[in-house]
Structure formats: structure tokens, C-alpha cells
N, C-alpha and C positions, 0 to 999 in steps of 0.2 A: 504493500500497499505506500503510496506517495502522501507527505504531507507539505502545507505549505507554511514555511518558517511567516511569522507575522513580523513585522516592521518595529521594532523596540531600539531605544536610545542606543546609541555606537560604544558606550562604556560598557552595554552590558553582551553576553553572550549569544551567539547565532545559535545554539545548542543547548539554551535554556528548554526546547520544547521537547528534546528527545530526553532531556534529565527528567521533564514531566510526566512523560509517558511511561519512565520506567522507574516511576517514584515508586509505586506499588509494591514495586520488587525488589529495591535496593535501599538496604537500612542504612540511612546516614549517616557516618560517623560524627559529621561536625556539624552540633545542633548549633549551639554558640560559640560565635568567633570575638575575638578579642582582640585589639590592636592598641597599642599606646602609640599616642599624639604629640609630636612636637611641632611648633610654629617655626619650622624650618623651611626652604624652600621646595621641600618634597612633600610639603604637608598634602597637598590637593590632590597628588598621583599615589600618596599611600591611604586618604580616606577613600578615592573612590579603586583605589585595587581592595580594600574592604568589601566595600558593597557590591563588587562583582564578585566575591566570594561566598559572601553573605545571601546574592540571588543565584547562584549556583547549587548552593547546599539548600536552599530554602529555611536558613538559618536565624537567629536572633545575632543582634550585632553588638557589643559593649565598648564604648569609644573611651579612652581612661588616659587625663594629661595629669602628668605628674609635675605641679606646680599650681600657683596659686592665678584664683580663678578672677577674669576681671572681664565687665561688659562686651570688649571689645572680642574677646577670644573667643567666648561663649557665641557671640553674635556671628562670629568668622565659622564657626564649627555647624552653627544652624544653618548659615545659608550654603553650607557645602552639603548638607546631606538633606537639604530642602526638598519636595519633592521626590525624594526616594520612599518610603513606606510613610503611611498615614496612621498605621498601627503603633500607639508609642509602646508595645508589649515590644514593638522587633528590635527597637534601638535603645538603645540607653548611652547615655554620656554620663561620664563621673570624672571627680576629680581630686585628689588628694595630692597632699604634700610629704616630702618627706626622700627618704632612700627610691632611688626607681628600682631597683631589681626587687626588692623586698613588696614594695606597692605591687607593680605587675601579677607579681606571682602571688600572690595574697588573694591581689583584686579578682585572678581568672579562678582561684580555687572558689572564693566566695559566691561568684556567678555560675558555678560547672562551666566552666569555658572549655570545650574540646579542644579549641585552635587560639593558639598564639600566632601572630602576626607582627614580623620587623625586617627592617629595611637594613639591608648592607651599604655598606659604605665603596667610592672607587679609591684605589691608588692613585698615583702620583699620575700614571701611566694612562689614568682612565681605561685601560684594558683588562685589571684583574679587582677584583672585589673581595672587600673581608667583612668580617662582622669585629665592629668595638667589643669591649671591656663588657659593658650593660649588656648586651644582647648576648653576647656569648655566657655569661653567669646565669640568666633568663636560660636559654636553651641547654642548659647541664643540667638546670632544676627545677624546670616546668613540669608539672604534673600529669601535664597535656601535651600534646602534638605541638609541633614548632613551625612553623614557613617563614624562611627567608628569601627576602626577596632582593634580587641585586639591580633590579632595572624598572621601580615602579613606576606604573606607568598612568595617564589621563585617559588614554585612548584602551580599545580592547587591545591583550597580543594574544595572539592564538596560541594554545596547546598542542601540539600537533603529536611531538613523540617524547615518552617518560619512560625514563630508565629506574627503574629498581634495584636494590641488594638482592642477591639471594643468599647470603652465608647460610653458612652451614651454623643455625644458631636459634633457640627455640622461639624468637620474637618474629623470625622471618616470615613464617606462616601468615601473621597478622599484619604485617607488612605487604605484602604480594593481596591481600586480598582487599586491604583500604588502598592500594595502587591501581586496582581495576575498578573503585567506586570513582575513584577519582579522577580518572580516566574519561568515564560515561559522562560525570559532571561537567567536566571541560571542555569536553566534544576532542580526546585527544584520539588518536589513529592507528598508531603504532605504542606498542610497550615490549619493551626490553629487560629480561629479569639477567643479570650478571653475575655470574658464578665467578667472586676472585679465589684463585685458589696460588695459595705461597709456592714459591719456588722451593722451600723448603722442602715440602710434600715429597719432590720426585725424588729428593736423598741420593742422588747419583752424580759422581763427578765425571765430567767430558775430559778422559783422558787421549780416546783411540774410536775407530771406528765401531768397536763393540762396545764399548760406554754410549757411544751418542745414542747407537739401536737401541742400546737399554734404558737411556734416558727418553727416548722417544715414547717407546712402548708405555712406560712407566706413564707416560703424558697422557697418552691415549686413554688409561684405563681408570687414571684418574677421573678425565675430562667425560667418559662415559657415566662412571660413578656419580660424579654431580649432575649430568644432565638426566637421570633416574631418579635424585632426588628431588631439584625440581619438577619434574612432570608428577611427581608423585602428589606435590602441592599444588600443580596446576588441575592437577584432575579435582580436586577438591573447591575448586572455583566454579560458582555456578552459572553454567552456560549464559546465563540474562549479563550475567557480569561481562563478561566475553564478547559481547552482542557488539560486532563493527569494527572491533581491534584487531590488526593484525600483531601478533604476540612472535616474539624473537628469545629466545637463549643463547646468552656470548658468554661462554669460558674466558679469563683472563688469569694468566701468570704474572704475579708483582705481588708489590706491598699494599695489602689489603687496606682500603681507605685512599687512597693513593690511584692505587689503580681504574679505580669507579670512574673517580672523579676527572681523572684525566681521560677515560675514555668520553664522558660525557658530554665533554668539552668538545672534544675531536668529531663525535659527529654531529655535533650543533642540539644537544639536547634540549627540551625548554624545560623540562623539572627533572631533577633527582629526586627521588623518594626513598628514604633511609632507615634501619630503624635508630630507637633512642638509644644512646649508651648507657652501659649500666653507673651507678652514682661513683661520681668522680673522687678517686682517695690520691694518696702519696704515690702511688704507684703508676698511676695515670701521667703525672707531671713527668718522671722519667722515660716512662713508656708509654706515648699518648696512644688513647686506641682508635680504632678507626675513623671516628667522625673529625677526630681532630686535625687528620689531614684534611680534611673538605673543611671546616671550618678556617683554618689559616689561609685559604684561597678559593672561595666559592668558584666554581665552575658552571655554575646556571642556577635558576633558582631552586631550594632546597627546601625539603619537606620533612622533615624528622615526626616521624609513627609513634605513639603511644599508647 
């Protein structure tokens, strides 16, 4: 059956109709989305990105400003969100003073937020992005998922290709399932599951032709095993979640975290979906976990699933 997409404001998604059609089939993960706002040059773009996400997932939106409330600031925020929703239960604006990290995390918990949206900052060459100390602390300690945006935009940015980690981890199945819901709601056409495999798993020192063949065979065995593991996860994904999406699996040998970030950048992925890290401890400072390589230099927008 063919559907005619309605004409809607350009800041919103042309795929919203499909999300509505599948609404009865998808268990929406992001029911409440929170964004911390600051009166910076990116204010308008950040708010518009948040409104789009709320529209995509039919969610509630919580805007949090850490700082003193003034009539001028309140008027500016209300003007930005005017016309977005007449439902007073759908949009909430909160003003608080204090430590930004503590306030964002506390407010997210109090409002049962499922997703916190944060912006990244460009480095001097404007081609690489990183997140500051405040956003990094929120990312590490938030109770819910976090979306990091490298180029928040006033206009809609299509999300065509999503890359998701396929690590051998107890959280991966949940992350993969969530990535399919995100793909459906954002209208993504392709989803690639990347299986990062450490070179140490090969455990063969190449010294001659014989050892080279042994290493190649070992890589093939590991790749096949990883592929079967990921296929088992895919088999548990409901067919409705996969509808209209080209699915690919990609094994990569290299340093975990760094390899998938590099892959996402090289292929021009629009979104990278990762497992949330375990709670930060002393050893993470010495031996950074996978996500730290991503946070050090964001390859694209990154969604961290909790």
C-alpha cells in the first residue's frame, strides 16, 4: 500500500508517518527526553534538535537551564518552542541554580527521563568534535541513555545509516534492539552491526608462511563465531523492527572503541549506537574502557544506551 506523506514543518521528520503507523508495534524507549540548555550561539539549534526527537518518539520534553531565571531568558525559550505543542503536559521548562552536572542528573531522575541530549564542541580545526568535562561526567553518571550531537542544526538532518556495537557483552542485545527502534523512528535505511575483535584473540605470531596461514585460519574461525553470535541476537529482533531496513554485519579486528569509531567516521555513518559503560573507577583512568575512545573524538552523533 502506498502512503502520501503530509506536508509538515521542515524542522520535523518526513518519516514521522511511518513511526505513527508502527506505533502500535514499537515499545517506545524514550518517553521523556531532557536537554540542558544554555544561552549560547547553539541555543536555537539545540532546542530544535530536542523538539524533533520528541516528535519522532512521541515523547515529553524537559528543558533545563542551569542558572538564574530572567524574564528575557524565559521569553526567548518560550518563543523558540511556541507552536510546537499546545499540550502543557508535553513540554516542561525547569530553572535551577547550582552545579550543572548534579542538577542535570538529579532533574533527569526526578522527571523519569529516558534520554538526555548533550551537544559536543568543535576543536580548532572544526573537523573533529569532543565533549567537555561537564558533558563527560553526565555521560558517565546518568541513569538513562545519552545522545551526543556533534552538529546540532535548525534544519532536519537525515539519518540514513546507523552503526551499532555488536560486542560480546550482556548489554549488547538491549542496545541492538534499541537501535532498531531508533532506526524506525528516524527513518534510517541501513543498520550495520560492528563486531570488534581484538587482535589478541588471534594469538598467533606471524613469522613465516605457515604461521601466516594459521593466523588467517584463526581469524576466519573467530569471525564465523562472532557472526553466529550476532545472528542469534538478530533472530530475536521482531520482524516489525527490521521492516524497511537493510541490515549488515561487519567484523573488525582492532582496538575496541577506537576501531568502531574509526569505521563509523570512514563510512560516513549518521549515528553510532553504543553500550553504556560500567561505572567509572580507578582502573578506567589507567586503562580507558571502550567508550572513552569515542568520547575523546566523536566520529558522528553518538547514542549511549542504558
